[in-house]
C-alpha positions in Angstrom: 0.0 0.0 0.0 1.5 3.4 -1.0 -1.1 6.1 -0.4 -4.0 6.5 2.0 -6.5 9.4 2.2 -7.3 10.0 5.8 -10.4 12.2 6.3 -13.2 13.1 8.7 -16.2 12.9 6.4 -15.9 16.6 5.5 -18.8 18.2 3.6 -18.7 17.6 -0.2 -15.9 15.0 0.2 -18.1 12.2 -1.2 -17.6 13.9 -4.6 -13.9 13.0 -4.3 -14.2 9.6 -2.6 -16.5 8.3 -5.4 -13.6 8.8 -7.8 -10.6 7.5 -5.8 -9.0 4.3 -6.8 -6.8 3.9 -3.7 -7.7 3.3 0.0 -9.3 5.9 2.2 -11.1 6.1 5.5 -11.5 7.9 8.8 -8.8 5.8 10.5 -5.4 4.4 9.3 -5.3 0.7 9.0 -3.7 -1.2 11.9 -2.1 -3.7 9.6 0.1 -2.7 6.7 1.9 0.6 6.3 1.2 3.5 3.9 4.2 5.3 2.6 2.3 8.5 2.3 -0.9 9.7 4.0 -3.0 12.5 2.5 -4.7 14.3 5.4 -8.1 15.9 4.5 -9.3 17.9 7.4 -8.0 18.6 10.9 -9.7 16.0 13.1 -7.0 13.4 13.4 -3.5 13.0 14.8 -0.3 12.4 12.9 1.9 9.4 13.5 5.5 10.3 14.3 7.7 9.8 11.3 4.8 9.2 8.9 5.3 10.8 5.5 2.2 12.8 4.8 0.7 15.6 2.8 -1.2 18.6 4.4 0.3 18.5 8.0 -2.3 19.1 10.6 -0.3 21.9 12.2 -0.3 23.8 8.9 -4.0 23.2 8.6 -4.6 24.7 12.0 -2.3 27.7 11.3 -4.4 28.3 8.1 -7.7 28.3 9.9 -8.3 32.0 9.8 -7.7 34.7 7.2 -5.7 36.8 9.6 -3.3 34.0 10.4 -2.8 33.3 6.8 -2.2 37.0 6.0 0.5 37.2 8.7 2.3 34.1 7.3 2.0 35.0 3.7 3.3 38.6 4.3 6.6 37.1 5.5 7.0 35.5 2.1 6.1 38.6 0.1 2.6 37.4 -0.7 -0.2 39.9 -0.3 -3.4 38.6 1.4 -6.3 41.0 1.1 -8.3 41.1 4.3 -10.5 43.9 3.0 -11.7 42.5 -0.3 -14.9 44.5 -0.4 -13.0 47.8 -0.2 -10.8 47.2 -3.3 -11.4 46.8 -7.0 -10.2 44.0 -9.1 -10.2 43.6 -12.9 -10.0 39.8 -12.7 -10.3 37.1 -10.1 -8.9 33.6 -10.5 -9.8 30.4 -8.7 -6.8 28.0 -8.7 -7.0 24.5 -7.3 -3.5 23.3 -6.2 -2.3 19.9 -5.3 1.4 19.0 -4.5 3.2 21.7 -6.5 0.7 21.6 -9.4 -1.9 24.2 -10.4 -4.7 21.8 -11.5 -6.8 24.2 -13.4 -7.8 27.8 -13.8 -11.2 29.5 -13.3 -11.7 33.1 -14.2 -14.2 35.8 -13.1 -14.0 39.1 -14.9 -15.4 42.5 -13.9 -16.6 45.5 -15.9 -14.1 48.2 -16.8 -14.5 51.5 -14.8 -13.2 54.9 -15.7 -12.5 57.1 -12.7 -14.0 56.4 -9.2 -17.4 54.7 -9.2 -20.3 56.1 -7.2 -20.2 54.6 -3.6 -23.6 52.9 -4.3 -22.6 51.6 -7.7 -22.1 47.8 -7.5 -19.3 46.3 -9.5 -20.7 44.0 -12.2 -19.1 40.6 -12.3 -19.4 37.3 -14.1 -19.4 33.8 -12.6 -16.2 31.8 -12.5 -15.6 30.0 -15.8 -12.9 27.4 -16.5 -10.2 28.5 -18.9 -9.3 25.6 -21.1 -7.2 27.2 -23.8 -3.6 26.1 -24.0 -2.2 29.7 -23.8 -3.9 31.4 -20.8 -3.6 35.2 -20.4 -0.5 36.7 -18.8 -2.1 37.5 -15.5 -3.7 34.0 -15.4 -0.2 32.4 -15.6 1.0 34.6 -12.8 -2.1 33.7 -10.7 -1.3 30.0 -11.1 2.3 30.5 -9.9 1.2 32.7 -7.0 -1.3 30.1 -5.9 1.3 27.3 -5.8 3.6 29.7 -3.9 1.0 30.6 -1.4 0.1 27.0 -0.6 3.7 26.0 -0.1 4.4 29.1 2.0 1.7 28.1 4.4 3.2 24.7 4.9 0.3 23.1 3.0 0.3 20.7 0.1 -3.1 21.4 -1.5 -5.9 24.0 -1.4 -8.1 26.2 -3.6 -6.8 29.7 -3.9 -8.7 32.7 -5.0 -6.5 35.5 -6.4 -7.4 39.0 -7.5 -5.7 41.1 -10.1 -5.8 44.9 -9.3 -6.0 47.5 -12.1 -2.2 48.1 -11.9 -1.5 44.4 -12.3 -0.7 43.6 -8.6 -1.8 40.2 -7.4 -3.5 39.5 -4.0 -4.7 36.3 -2.4 -8.3 36.8 -1.5 -9.1 33.4 0.0 -7.4 30.1 0.5 -9.4 27.0 1.3 -7.1 24.5 3.0 -10.0 22.1 3.2 -11.6 22.7 -0.2 -15.3 23.0 -0.7 -15.6 20.7 -3.7 -17.7 20.9 -6.8 -18.0 18.0 -9.3 -15.3 19.6 -11.4 -12.9 20.3 -8.5 -13.4 16.7 -7.3 -12.4 15.5 -10.7 -9.3 17.6 -10.7 -8.2 16.6 -7.2 -8.9 12.9 -7.9 -6.7 12.9 -11.0 -4.0 14.7 -9.1 -4.1 12.3 -6.2 -3.9 9.3 -8.7 -0.9 11.0 -10.3 0.7 11.5 -6.9 0.2 7.8 -6.0 1.8 6.7 -9.2 4.8 9.1 -8.6 5.3 7.5 -5.2 5.5 4.1 -6.8 7.8 5.3 -9.5 10.1 7.0 -6.9 10.4 3.7 -5.0 11.6 1.8 -8.1 13.7 4.6 -9.8 17.3 3.6 -9.6 18.8 6.4 -11.8 21.8 8.4 -10.7 20.9 11.9 -9.8 22.4 14.5 -12.0 23.2 18.0 -10.8 23.5 21.1 -13.0 23.5 24.9 -12.4 23.2 28.3 -14.0 24.8 30.8 -11.6 24.7 34.5 -12.5 27.2 37.3 -12.2 27.4 41.0 -13.0 29.9 43.1 -14.9 30.7 46.5 -13.4 33.0 49.1 -14.9 35.5 51.4 -13.1 32.8 54.1 -12.7 30.6 51.7 -10.7 28.1 51.2 -13.5 26.8 47.9 -14.7 27.9 46.9 -18.2 25.2 44.7 -19.8 26.4 41.1 -20.4 24.5 41.2 -23.7 27.3 43.4 -25.0 29.6 40.3 -25.0 27.4 37.2 -24.8 24.6 35.6 -26.7 21.4 34.3 -25.0 22.2 30.6 -25.6 25.3 28.5 -25.0 27.5 27.4 -22.1 28.0 31.1 -21.2 25.2 33.4 -22.0 23.2 36.5 -20.8 20.0 36.4 -18.8 17.2 38.9 -18.4 15.6 41.0 -15.8 12.1 42.5 -16.3 11.7 46.2 -16.0 8.4 48.0 -15.2 6.1 47.7 -18.2 7.3 44.1 -18.6 10.2 45.1 -20.8 13.2 42.7 -20.8 16.8 43.7 -20.7 19.8 41.3 -20.5 22.4 42.6 -18.1 23.2 39.4 -16.3 26.0 36.9 -17.3 25.2 33.3 -16.7 27.3 30.1 -16.6 25.7 26.8 -17.7 28.2 24.0 -17.0 27.5 20.5 -18.3 25.5 18.6 -15.6 27.1 15.6 -14.0 26.4 13.1 -11.2 29.9 13.5 -9.9 30.5 16.7 -7.8 34.2 16.9 -8.7 33.5 16.8 -12.4 30.7 19.4 -12.1 33.2 21.8 -10.4 35.6 21.2 -13.3 32.8 21.8 -15.8 31.9 25.0 -14.0 35.5 26.3 -14.2 35.6 25.5 -17.9 32.6 27.8 -18.5 34.4 30.5 -16.5 37.3 30.2 -18.8 35.0 30.4 -21.8 33.6 33.6 -20.3 37.0 35.2 -19.9 37.6 34.7 -23.7 34.2 36.1 -24.6 34.2 39.0 -22.1 37.3 40.7 -23.5 37.3 43.8 -21.3 39.5 42.6 -18.3 38.9 46.0 -16.6 35.3 45.0 -15.8 34.7 43.5 -12.3 32.8 40.2 -12.0 30.4 40.4 -9.1 28.3 37.6 -7.6 26.2 37.1 -4.4 22.6 38.3 -4.0 22.5 41.9 -5.1 25.9 43.5 -5.3 24.4 46.4 -7.3 21.0 47.7 -6.3 18.3 46.6 -8.7 20.2 43.6 -10.1 19.3 40.5 -8.2 21.5 37.4 -8.8 20.6 33.7 -8.4 22.6 30.5 -8.0 20.1 28.1 -9.5 20.6 24.4 -9.2 19.2 21.8 -11.6 18.2 18.3 -10.8 17.3 15.3 -12.9 16.9 11.7 -12.1 14.9 12.5 -8.9 11.3 13.1 -8.1 10.3 16.7 -7.6 8.2 16.7 -4.4 7.4 19.0 -1.5 9.4 17.0 0.9 12.6 17.4 -1.1 12.0 21.1 -1.5 11.5 21.6 2.2 14.7 19.7 3.0 16.6 21.9 0.6 15.1 24.9 2.2 16.0 23.8 5.8 19.4 22.2 5.2 20.8 24.3 2.4 19.1 27.7 2.0 18.7 28.4 5.7 22.4 27.8 6.7 23.7 29.8 3.8 22.2 32.9 5.3 25.2 32.9 7.6 27.5 33.7 4.6 25.4 36.6 3.4 26.9 40.1 2.9 24.9 43.1 3.9 23.4 43.5 0.4 22.6 39.8 -0.3 19.2 39.7 1.3 18.0 42.7 -0.8 16.8 40.2 -3.4 14.2 38.7 -1.0 11.4 38.1 -0.9 10.7 38.8 -4.5 13.6 36.5 -5.4 15.0 33.8 -3.2 11.6 32.9 -1.5 11.5 29.5 0.1 10.5 26.6 -2.1 11.0 28.5 -5.4 11.3 26.0 -8.2 10.6 25.7 -11.9 10.0 22.5 -13.9 12.3 22.1 -16.9 11.7 20.6 -20.3 14.3 17.9 -19.9 12.1 16.4 -17.2 13.9 17.7 -14.1 13.6 20.9 -12.1 15.4 24.0 -11.1 15.8 25.0 -7.4 15.8 28.8 -7.6 16.1 29.9 -3.9 19.9 30.5 -3.5 21.8 33.7 -4.4 24.8 33.3 -6.7 27.3 31.2 -4.8 30.0 31.9 -7.5 31.4 34.2 -4.8 34.2 31.7 -4.1 35.3 28.2 -5.0 34.8 27.0 -1.4 31.2 28.1 -1.3 30.5 26.7 -4.8 32.0 23.3 -4.0 30.1 23.1 -0.7 26.8 24.0 -2.4 27.3 21.3 -5.1 28.2 18.7 -2.5 25.4 19.5 -0.1 22.9 19.6 -3.0 23.9 16.1 -4.2 24.0 14.7 -0.6 20.5 16.1 0.1 19.0 14.9 -3.2 20.4 11.4 -2.6 19.1 11.1 1.0 16.5 13.7 1.7 14.0 11.2 3.2 16.4 10.7 6.1 16.5 14.4 7.0 13.7 15.2 9.4 14.5 18.7 10.9 12.1 21.5 9.9 13.1 24.6 11.8 11.5 26.6 9.0 8.1 25.3 10.0 8.2 28.0 12.7 7.2 31.5 11.7 10.0 33.0 13.8 12.6 31.1 11.7 10.9 32.0 8.4 11.3 35.7 9.5 14.9 35.0 10.4 15.5 33.6 6.9 14.0 36.6 5.1 15.6 39.2 7.4 19.0 37.6 7.4 19.0 37.2 11.2 22.2 35.2 11.7 22.1 35.2 15.5 18.8 33.1 15.3 20.1 30.8 12.7 23.6 30.1 14.0 22.5 27.9 16.9 20.8 25.5 14.4 24.0 24.6 12.5 25.4 21.9 14.8 22.1 20.0 14.8 21.5 20.3 11.1 25.1 19.4 10.3 24.9 16.4 12.6 22.1 15.1 10.6 24.2 15.4 7.4 27.2 13.6 8.9 25.0 10.6 9.6 24.0 10.2 5.9 25.5 7.2 4.1 27.4 9.4 1.5 28.7 12.1 3.8 32.3 10.9 3.8 32.3 10.9 0.0 31.8 14.7 0.0 33.5 15.6 3.3 36.4 17.4 1.6 34.0 19.8 0.1 31.7 20.2 3.0 34.1 20.7 5.9 35.5 24.0 4.6 31.9 25.2 4.1 31.0 24.2 7.6 33.9 26.2 9.1 32.7 29.3 7.2 29.2 28.8 8.5 30.2 28.4 12.1 32.4 31.5 11.9 29.5 33.4 10.1 32.1 34.3 7.5 30.1 36.6 5.3 31.2 36.9 1.7 32.2 40.2 0.0 29.8 41.0 -2.8 31.9 43.9 -3.9 35.0 41.8 -4.7 35.9 40.5 -8.1 35.2 36.8 -8.1 38.0 36.1 -10.6 40.6 36.5 -7.9 39.3 33.6 -5.9 38.8 31.4 -9.0 42.3 32.6 -10.3 41.0 33.3 -13.8 41.3 36.3 -16.2 43.8 38.8 -14.9 44.3 36.6 -11.8 45.0 33.4 -13.7 47.6 31.0 -12.6 49.3 28.2 -14.5 48.6 25.5 -12.0 44.8 24.7 -11.7 44.9 21.7 -9.4 44.1 23.7 -6.3 40.8 24.8 -7.9 39.7 21.4 -9.2 40.7 19.4 -6.2 
């Protein structure tokens, strides 16, 4: 038995139960073990160590709009507690289950010019399902915001109502952690649960080696302190390219340089591949007077990311939460004063993106290109976590106080967690394999050795004008 739906006979649940093809009930069976339990409703206790969706504690914390508003605000998500006092051009209803937006329902309003009369009622339509393959721009944003909101609340599913204001700003208007089902919503949730059950089975039998890739970004700054756009030297595609930021009005510019090393299952080889892309970059960026800057936001208005790519492993909420707790949270101790300026718009917890090659991108981290020591440690920890995440149980980020510490860069609150988190890592079967990369990173974390975002990263990597003949010290 792989999946069990545990419920309390909530209203409208029969619409879902009639379509389920796996076991369900108001009590877990006494014989036989379920690898995953899907909780529906709050009226049951959780077994210690049981892998589950929709933790009861998260359900209780999401029981009121005010509680949800407080939690979502920390993650940079607006929850509108005064819906009736604001005007929206569209509303979207988005059912979400385990990192997927299952569908999209739209309600549109009439267009108003100027301020309406206080007694004038805003005309609105009913919610209708959008079935076209290319949904409108704001609809796509609403789906992403819905998935983000569910994850930020510690939930795994829900129905999210999102409004679009006249200026394009999104706001969560309602989030049902125990959805009120219609026939169509029940169909969508049933299909999603069956897909999840199959993914659980597939993950148990998948013996592929996990591949790690990356696309860390850096900036070019001239002697006058101004950013030189990477698009001056680099094409959009290739092992070294330029990447975009979106300006107001949704106009794209390409100031960021990006390295795209060949993925590998071996951390040592991935480091070599990364260094090769840096050597390519030195040949293409022919102005050696330009500084190469990494980190989070070395120049105001230019956020940088150190995205990690994974293939050969199942994208699931448990893996994302382990990455958040054991990788993203400790790295706060290395931040410079400007690193956190990218959050919460960028670097929010659980940020991911599915990729066409079948894997996914973990987008939470700032650009760890800041030094070889940090880069090696990040690669090693990423591979270690991806291989053994089910053995890592600590979740300090379940607490609101620790979420605030993450977003605020509160090192004094995070530092006491490192011995415990690191102790969990050392007990993993593959830890010794990566110890030579992880031990230097651990020392930096314990010393709270913040990186310098204003320094040229080529010096540490010994490339460009700082190149050396012997490269063994970098690749070892």
